[in-house]
C-alpha positions, -999 to +999 in steps of 0.1 A: -530+323+912-555+321+941-591+311+937-604+347+940-581+360+913-590+331+889-627+339+895-622+376+887-602+367+856-630+344+844-656+372+850-636+397+830-629+373+802-666+364+799-677+400+798-651+409+771-660+379+750-697+388+751-691+424+741-712+428+710-704+463+697-669+453+685-654+419+679-627+412+704-601+386+697-589+375+731-572+345+745-576+339+782-539+333+788-531+367+771-556+384+794-540+367+824-505+379+814-519+415+808-535+416+843-503+403+859-483+430+841-506+457+854-503+444+890-465+441+888-463+478+876-476+491+909 
């Protein structure tokens, strides 16, 4: 994963973890796999 992708992943992860209306149980590695699966689908 390049530096820009890692940076974007970190931003998304931090935003989701700080979402206060609902508790989100999220592991960074799972988010990474999910994003890769979306990119592979195209």
